[in-house]
C-alpha positions as CSV (number, residue, x, y, z in Angstrom):
1,M,-6.3,16.9,-48.1
2,A,-6.2,14.7,-44.9
3,K,-7.7,16.1,-41.7
4,V,-7.3,15.1,-38.1
5,S,-9.9,15.9,-35.4
6,S,-8.7,17.4,-32.1
7,G,-12.0,18.0,-30.4
8,S,-14.7,16.1,-28.5
9,Q,-18.1,15.1,-29.9
10,D,-19.7,18.0,-28.0
11,N,-17.6,20.7,-29.7
12,A,-16.9,21.3,-33.4
13,P,-13.5,19.7,-34.0
14,Q,-10.7,21.9,-35.3
15,Q,-9.6,20.6,-38.7
16,V,-5.8,20.5,-39.2
17,P,-4.1,19.5,-42.4
18,V,-2.1,16.3,-42.0
19,R,0.5,15.5,-44.6
20,T,3.6,14.2,-42.8
21,V,4.5,11.8,-40.0
22,H,7.7,11.3,-38.0
23,V,8.2,8.0,-36.1
24,T,10.5,7.2,-33.2
25,S,10.7,3.5,-32.5
26,L,12.0,2.2,-29.2
27,G,12.7,-1.2,-27.8
28,C,13.2,-4.6,-29.4
29,P,13.1,-5.7,-33.1
30,K,9.5,-6.8,-32.5
31,N,8.6,-3.2,-31.8
32,R,10.5,-2.2,-35.0
33,V,8.3,-4.4,-37.1
34,D,5.2,-2.9,-35.5
35,S,6.6,0.6,-36.3
36,E,7.1,-0.4,-39.9
37,L,3.6,-1.7,-40.1
38,M,2.2,1.5,-38.7
39,I,4.2,3.6,-41.1
40,G,2.9,1.4,-43.9
41,Q,-0.7,2.0,-42.9
42,L,-0.2,5.8,-42.6
43,Q,1.5,5.9,-46.0
44,A,-1.4,4.0,-47.5
45,A,-3.7,6.7,-46.0
46,G,-1.7,9.3,-47.8
47,L,0.9,10.5,-45.2
48,Q,4.6,11.1,-46.0
49,L,7.3,9.8,-43.7
50,V,9.8,12.5,-42.7
51,A,13.1,12.0,-40.8
52,A,13.0,15.4,-38.9
53,P,10.4,15.8,-36.2
54,E,10.1,19.5,-36.9
55,D,8.8,18.7,-40.4
56,A,6.0,16.4,-39.2
57,D,2.3,17.0,-38.7
58,I,2.0,13.8,-36.7
59,L,4.7,12.7,-34.2
60,L,4.4,9.0,-33.4
61,V,6.5,7.3,-30.7
62,N,6.3,3.5,-30.4
63,T,7.2,2.7,-26.8
64,C,8.7,-0.1,-24.7
65,A,7.6,-0.9,-21.1
66,F,9.6,-4.1,-20.4
67,I,11.6,-2.8,-17.5
68,D,12.0,0.5,-15.6
69,E,14.9,1.6,-17.8
70,S,12.9,1.1,-21.0
71,K,9.9,3.0,-19.5
72,K,12.1,5.9,-18.6
73,E,13.5,6.0,-22.1
74,S,10.0,6.0,-23.5
75,I,8.8,8.9,-21.3
76,D,11.9,10.9,-22.2
77,A,11.2,10.4,-25.9
78,I,7.6,11.5,-25.5
79,L,8.7,14.7,-23.7
80,D,11.3,15.4,-26.4
81,L,8.7,15.1,-29.1
82,A,6.3,17.2,-27.0
83,E,8.7,20.1,-27.4
84,Y,8.5,19.8,-31.2
85,K,4.7,19.8,-30.9
86,A,4.7,22.9,-28.8
87,A,6.9,24.7,-31.3
88,K,4.5,23.9,-34.2
89,P,0.8,24.5,-33.5
90,G,-1.5,21.9,-35.0
91,T,1.0,19.1,-34.6
92,R,-0.4,15.9,-33.1
93,L,1.5,13.7,-30.7
94,V,0.6,10.0,-30.6
95,V,2.0,7.4,-28.2
96,A,1.8,3.7,-29.3
97,G,3.1,0.4,-28.1
98,C,3.6,-1.4,-24.7
99,L,3.7,1.8,-22.6
100,A,0.4,2.9,-24.0
101,Q,-1.1,-0.5,-23.6
102,R,-0.1,-0.7,-20.0
103,H,-0.3,2.9,-18.6
104,A,-2.7,4.9,-20.9
105,D,-5.0,5.9,-18.1
106,E,-2.1,7.3,-15.9
107,L,-0.3,8.8,-18.8
108,R,-3.3,10.7,-20.0
109,K,-3.4,12.5,-16.7
110,S,0.3,13.2,-16.5
111,L,1.0,13.9,-20.2
112,P,-1.8,16.2,-21.5
113,E,0.5,17.0,-24.4
114,V,-0.4,13.6,-25.9
115,D,-3.3,13.5,-28.3
116,A,-3.8,9.8,-28.6
117,F,-2.7,6.5,-27.0
118,V,-2.6,3.5,-29.3
119,G,-2.3,0.1,-27.6
120,T,-0.8,-3.1,-29.0
121,G,-4.3,-4.4,-29.8
122,E,-5.3,-1.6,-32.2
123,Y,-2.4,-1.1,-34.6
124,D,-4.7,-2.0,-37.4
125,H,-7.0,0.9,-36.5
126,L,-4.3,3.5,-36.4
127,P,-5.5,5.6,-39.4
128,A,-9.0,5.6,-38.0
129,R,-7.8,6.5,-34.6
130,L,-6.2,9.6,-36.2
131,G,-9.4,10.5,-38.1
132,L,-7.8,10.1,-41.5
133,P,-10.3,10.3,-44.4
134,G,-11.8,7.0,-45.5
135,S,-10.3,5.0,-42.7
136,D,-13.4,4.8,-40.5
137,P,-16.4,4.0,-42.7
138,D,-18.5,2.7,-39.8
139,G,-17.8,5.6,-37.5
140,L,-16.5,3.3,-34.8
141,W,-13.4,5.4,-34.1
142,Q,-14.7,9.0,-34.7
143,N,-13.3,11.6,-32.4
144,A,-11.3,9.0,-30.6
145,L,-8.1,11.0,-30.2
146,Q,-8.6,11.6,-26.5
147,L,-10.3,8.3,-25.6
148,G,-7.1,6.4,-25.2
149,R,-8.6,3.1,-26.2
150,K,-6.2,0.2,-25.7
151,G,-8.0,-2.6,-27.4
152,R,-7.6,-6.2,-26.8
153,P,-4.2,-7.5,-27.9
154,E,-5.4,-10.0,-30.4
155,Y,-4.2,-8.4,-33.7
156,I,-1.4,-9.8,-35.8
157,A,-0.4,-8.6,-39.2
158,D,-0.2,-10.9,-42.3
159,H,1.7,-10.5,-45.5
160,L,-1.2,-8.4,-47.0
161,E,-0.7,-5.5,-44.6
162,P,1.3,-2.6,-46.0
163,R,4.8,-2.4,-44.4
164,Y,7.5,0.2,-44.7
165,V,11.0,-1.3,-45.0
166,G,12.8,1.7,-46.4
167,P,15.1,2.2,-49.4
168,N,18.2,0.1,-49.8
169,V,17.4,-2.1,-46.8
170,Y,19.3,-5.4,-47.0
171,S,18.5,-6.8,-43.6
172,S,15.1,-7.1,-42.0
173,Y,12.9,-8.9,-39.5
174,L,10.1,-11.4,-40.0
175,K,7.7,-11.6,-37.1
176,I,6.2,-15.0,-37.2
177,A,4.1,-14.8,-34.1
178,E,2.8,-12.3,-31.6
179,G,2.0,-12.7,-27.9
180,C,3.2,-15.3,-25.4
181,D,1.6,-18.3,-23.7
182,Q,4.3,-18.7,-21.1
183,A,4.0,-17.5,-17.5
184,C,7.6,-16.5,-16.5
185,S,7.1,-14.8,-13.1
186,F,9.3,-11.8,-13.9
187,C,7.7,-10.9,-17.3
188,I,4.9,-8.5,-18.1
189,I,4.9,-9.2,-21.8
190,P,1.9,-11.6,-21.9
191,K,-0.3,-8.9,-20.3
192,L,0.9,-6.4,-22.9
193,R,0.9,-8.5,-26.0
194,G,-1.8,-11.1,-25.3
195,K,-1.7,-14.8,-25.9
196,Q,0.4,-16.5,-28.6
197,R,-0.9,-15.9,-32.1
198,S,1.1,-17.7,-34.8
199,R,1.0,-16.9,-38.5
200,T,0.8,-19.8,-41.0
201,V,4.0,-21.0,-42.7
202,Q,2.6,-20.0,-46.0
203,D,1.9,-16.4,-44.9
204,C,5.4,-16.0,-43.5
205,V,6.9,-17.3,-46.7
206,A,4.8,-14.9,-48.7
207,E,6.1,-12.0,-46.7
208,A,9.7,-13.3,-47.0
209,E,9.3,-13.3,-50.8
210,Q,7.9,-9.8,-50.8
211,L,10.9,-8.6,-48.6
212,V,13.4,-10.3,-50.9
213,K,11.8,-8.6,-53.9
214,A,12.3,-5.3,-52.1
215,G,16.1,-6.0,-51.8
216,V,16.3,-7.8,-48.5
217,L,19.1,-10.4,-48.3
218,E,18.9,-11.3,-44.6
219,L,15.9,-12.2,-42.5
220,N,15.9,-12.5,-38.8
221,L,13.0,-14.6,-37.5
222,I,11.5,-13.1,-34.3
223,A,8.6,-13.7,-31.9
224,Q,8.1,-13.4,-28.2
225,D,8.7,-17.1,-28.0
226,L,10.1,-18.4,-31.3
227,T,10.1,-22.2,-30.5
228,H,6.5,-22.1,-29.4
229,Y,5.6,-21.0,-32.9
230,G,2.7,-23.0,-34.4
231,V,1.7,-24.7,-31.2
232,D,-1.4,-22.5,-30.8
233,I,-2.6,-23.5,-34.3
234,G,-2.0,-27.2,-33.9
235,Q,1.4,-27.3,-35.7
236,P,4.1,-27.9,-33.0
237,D,6.8,-28.5,-35.6
238,A,5.9,-25.4,-37.7
239,L,9.3,-23.7,-37.1
240,S,11.2,-26.6,-38.7
241,T,8.8,-26.5,-41.7
242,L,9.3,-22.7,-42.0
243,V,13.1,-22.9,-41.8
244,R,13.2,-25.4,-44.7
245,A,10.6,-23.4,-46.7
246,L,12.7,-20.2,-46.3
247,G,15.6,-22.2,-47.6
248,R,13.8,-22.5,-50.9
249,V,13.1,-18.7,-51.3
250,E,15.3,-17.6,-54.2
251,G,17.5,-14.7,-53.4
252,L,17.2,-15.0,-49.6
253,R,20.8,-15.4,-48.5
254,W,20.7,-15.6,-44.7
255,V,18.0,-16.6,-42.2
256,R,18.7,-16.2,-38.5
257,L,16.7,-17.5,-35.5
258,M,16.2,-15.1,-32.5
259,Y,14.4,-15.4,-29.2
260,A,14.4,-19.2,-29.5
261,Y,13.7,-20.6,-26.0
262,P,15.1,-24.0,-24.9
263,H,11.6,-25.6,-24.3
264,N,10.0,-27.2,-27.3
265,F,13.3,-27.2,-29.2
266,S,12.8,-30.4,-31.3
267,D,15.4,-32.6,-33.0
268,S,13.7,-31.8,-36.3
269,L,14.4,-28.1,-35.7
270,I,18.0,-28.9,-35.0
271,A,18.2,-30.9,-38.3
272,A,16.4,-28.2,-40.2
273,M,18.9,-25.6,-39.0
274,A,21.9,-27.8,-39.8
275,E,20.7,-28.9,-43.2
276,T,19.3,-25.7,-44.6
277,E,22.0,-23.8,-46.5
278,N,20.8,-20.3,-46.0
279,C,20.0,-20.8,-42.3
280,C,22.8,-19.1,-40.3
281,K,24.5,-21.4,-37.8
282,Y,23.5,-18.8,-35.2
283,L,21.1,-19.1,-32.3
284,D,19.8,-16.5,-29.9
285,M,18.5,-18.5,-26.9
286,P,17.5,-16.5,-23.8
287,L,18.2,-18.8,-20.9
288,Q,17.9,-16.3,-18.0
289,H,19.7,-18.4,-15.4
290,A,21.4,-21.7,-14.7
291,A,20.6,-22.4,-11.1
292,D,17.5,-24.7,-10.8
293,P,16.1,-22.9,-7.7
294,V,16.1,-19.6,-9.6
295,L,14.7,-21.2,-12.8
296,R,11.8,-22.7,-10.8
297,A,11.1,-19.3,-9.1
298,M,11.1,-17.7,-12.6
299,K,8.6,-20.4,-13.7
300,R,10.9,-21.3,-16.6
301,L,10.1,-24.6,-18.4
302,S,13.7,-26.0,-18.5
303,N,16.2,-27.0,-15.8
304,R,20.0,-26.8,-16.0
305,R,20.4,-30.5,-17.0
306,E,17.9,-30.1,-19.9
307,I,19.6,-26.9,-21.1
308,E,23.1,-28.5,-21.0
309,T,21.8,-31.5,-23.0
310,L,20.2,-29.3,-25.6
311,L,23.3,-27.1,-26.0
312,A,25.4,-30.2,-26.5
313,K,23.1,-31.6,-29.2
314,L,23.1,-28.2,-31.0
315,R,26.9,-28.0,-31.0
316,A,27.2,-31.7,-32.1
317,A,24.9,-31.0,-35.1
318,M,26.5,-27.6,-35.9
319,P,30.1,-27.5,-34.7
320,D,30.5,-23.8,-35.9
321,L,27.3,-22.7,-34.2
322,V,27.4,-19.2,-32.7
323,L,25.4,-19.0,-29.5
324,R,24.0,-15.9,-28.0
325,T,22.0,-15.9,-24.7
326,T,20.5,-13.5,-22.2
327,M,20.7,-13.8,-18.4
328,L,18.8,-12.1,-15.6
329,V,20.6,-11.5,-12.3
330,G,19.2,-10.5,-9.0
331,H,15.9,-12.3,-9.2
332,P,14.1,-12.4,-5.8
333,G,15.6,-15.2,-3.7
334,E,18.8,-15.6,-5.8
335,T,21.5,-16.6,-3.3
336,A,25.2,-16.1,-3.6
337,A,25.4,-19.9,-4.3
338,D,22.9,-19.5,-7.1
339,F,24.8,-16.7,-8.7
340,Q,28.0,-18.7,-8.4
341,Q,26.3,-21.5,-10.3
342,L,25.4,-19.0,-13.1
343,L,29.0,-17.9,-13.3
344,E,30.3,-21.4,-13.5
345,F,27.7,-22.3,-16.2
346,V,28.7,-19.3,-18.3
347,Q,32.4,-20.2,-17.9
348,E,31.7,-23.8,-19.0
349,Q,29.5,-23.0,-21.9
350,Q,31.6,-20.3,-23.4
351,F,28.8,-18.4,-25.2
352,D,29.9,-16.3,-28.1
353,R,27.6,-13.5,-27.1
354,L,25.9,-12.8,-23.8
355,G,23.6,-10.0,-22.8
356,A,22.3,-9.5,-19.2
357,F,20.1,-7.3,-17.2
358,A,19.4,-6.9,-13.5
359,F,16.0,-7.8,-12.2
360,S,13.4,-5.0,-12.3
361,R,10.5,-5.2,-10.0
362,E,7.5,-4.8,-12.2
363,D,3.9,-4.2,-11.0
364,G,1.6,-7.0,-12.1
365,T,4.2,-9.7,-12.1
366,L,4.6,-12.6,-9.6
367,S,8.3,-11.9,-9.1
368,G,7.4,-8.3,-8.1
369,R,5.4,-9.6,-5.2
370,M,7.9,-12.3,-4.1
371,A,9.8,-12.2,-0.8
372,G,13.5,-12.0,-0.9
373,Q,13.9,-8.9,-3.1
374,L,17.6,-8.1,-3.5
375,H,19.2,-4.7,-2.8
376,S,20.0,-2.7,-5.9
377,A,23.7,-2.6,-5.0
378,T,23.8,-6.4,-5.0
379,K,22.1,-6.7,-8.3
380,K,24.4,-4.1,-9.9
381,S,27.5,-5.9,-8.5
382,R,26.4,-9.3,-9.8
383,L,25.6,-7.8,-13.2
384,A,29.1,-6.3,-13.4
385,Q,30.7,-9.6,-12.4
386,L,28.8,-11.5,-15.0
387,M,29.6,-9.0,-17.8
388,K,33.3,-8.9,-16.8
389,L,33.4,-12.7,-17.1
390,Q,31.7,-12.6,-20.5
391,E,34.0,-9.9,-21.7
392,G,37.0,-12.2,-21.3
393,I,35.2,-15.0,-23.0
394,S,34.1,-12.9,-25.9
395,T,37.6,-11.4,-26.4
396,A,39.1,-14.9,-26.5
397,R,36.5,-16.4,-28.8
398,L,36.9,-13.5,-31.3
399,Q,40.6,-13.8,-31.2
400,A,40.4,-17.5,-32.1
401,Q,38.8,-16.5,-35.4
402,V,41.7,-14.3,-36.6
403,G,43.0,-15.7,-39.9
404,R,39.6,-17.2,-40.9
405,D,37.7,-16.1,-44.0
406,L,34.1,-15.2,-43.4
407,D,31.2,-14.1,-45.6
408,V,30.3,-10.5,-44.6
409,L,27.2,-8.5,-45.4
410,I,28.5,-5.0,-46.2
411,E,26.4,-2.3,-44.4
412,G,28.3,0.8,-45.7
413,L,30.7,3.3,-44.2
414,S,31.6,2.8,-40.6
415,D,29.8,4.8,-38.0
416,E,33.2,5.5,-36.5
417,T,35.1,6.8,-39.5
418,D,34.6,7.3,-43.2
419,L,38.0,5.5,-43.8
420,L,36.5,2.1,-43.0
421,L,33.5,0.0,-44.2
422,Q,31.5,-2.0,-41.7
423,G,29.5,-5.2,-42.0
424,R,28.4,-8.4,-40.2
425,S,29.1,-12.0,-40.6
426,R,26.6,-14.8,-40.4
427,G,27.4,-15.0,-36.7
428,Q,26.6,-11.4,-35.9
429,A,22.9,-10.3,-35.6
430,P,22.0,-6.7,-36.4
431,E,22.1,-4.1,-33.7
432,I,23.0,-6.4,-30.8
433,D,26.2,-8.1,-31.8
434,G,29.6,-6.7,-32.9
435,L,30.7,-5.7,-36.4
436,V,33.4,-6.4,-38.9
437,Y,35.4,-3.3,-39.8
438,I,36.9,-3.5,-43.3
439,N,40.0,-1.6,-44.3
440,D,41.6,-1.2,-47.8
441,A,38.4,-2.2,-49.5
442,P,38.4,-2.2,-53.3
443,D,36.3,0.5,-55.1
444,N,33.8,-2.2,-56.2
445,V,32.9,-3.1,-52.6
446,G,29.6,-1.5,-51.6
447,R,26.6,-1.6,-49.4
448,G,24.3,-4.6,-49.7
449,Q,27.0,-7.0,-51.0
450,I,28.0,-10.2,-49.3
451,R,31.8,-10.5,-49.7
452,R,34.5,-12.8,-48.5
453,V,36.6,-11.1,-45.8
454,R,39.8,-12.4,-44.1
455,I,39.8,-11.5,-40.4
456,T,43.1,-9.9,-39.4
457,D,42.5,-8.6,-35.9
458,S,39.9,-8.7,-33.1
459,H,38.7,-6.7,-30.1
460,T,36.2,-7.4,-27.3
461,H,33.2,-7.3,-29.6
462,D,34.4,-6.6,-33.2
463,W,36.7,-7.9,-35.9
464,V,38.9,-6.1,-38.4
465,G,39.6,-7.6,-41.8
466,H,40.0,-7.0,-45.6
467,V,38.1,-8.2,-48.6
468,I,39.7,-11.1,-50.5
469,D,36.8,-11.9,-52.9
């Protein structure tokens, strides 16, 4: 029977049976992969995953700390789970992820309910950190629950690590690199995740094959900086090689590129995307801004002219390309003229999808120390203007597709009503883009199928259609 230590080395630790774990995962898909890897390790150590926190012996929350809003969400989740811990004596509460990596010392003082903090550099030591039998043969992590060790963020999992993907999962993420070598002035991620660490193409393909054998049809390639993949291991064109290699994985129907920055976006990568059949003609390219003064202040590696040239090349090679981007408004020093340039750029480029957030002043970042900080009301106003503009663009672009036939991955019953099915096209990434709602579906249409759907109606973010094949 598994045990977990709750005491210090000076006192005899109380031994508590540990059989079940509940995991709350917050933040981006990169965090989700980390959560699946942690679950895989805990399952390999003999724990059972449970959906209800009241049924768990260990409560694990994988946190995000990118901006103030995400930190608040993480703290709220910790406090919610702390209530379950209080109601069930012997339960352990573990905080992992970026918030633990960044603020473990402060959190240990303000959140005594937490038994352990697990930083981004020690995911591979999680069972040992929890004192699970057989997981710490050298005694390096004994009685470490209260120590809050963060570790150096150097770890990256390979395809040999156990990973939980769940039953009947048809869409998943493939993290091909960890960390980031860029120095964007507003971003804390390199300090939380460490320097870029790329996996080999062979290792990524091996994991893709494992996921396909588990039933996955769609893989979304992710990293902090996707187009920098391979540079740190002397293979600057590794992403092109990987895209083509994944095109040869039998049973892998869709491959999608996410977090692909404009720098280092080679002609060979454009060709690989265009020529590889299972590579979705979809690109998530966070641009952050379009005014050169703001891009320079952000320490971005591309200017507006270079971005426009790249977007034109991408669209010429793939006329049906679906483009998603992310913008940041209200960066220190952003003038009204800079913001107007951003609006004009978005109007000109007609992005299919656009997400945006207002600048958040983060300790430890260059932008946080800059002069010219904007008032919160100005940032909120500019964010609202940008999103209103994009809402009109999105509505029009979706409407233009009415009458087309699209391949749709069926996800199951709609979250809105049992009378409809829902799914996604090649141009809709999971969790962040809209959906295709399917009415009058034949009885043989079910979850995990890719079916041909005729689009009959559209809304601001979603389509409506019916199965034709």
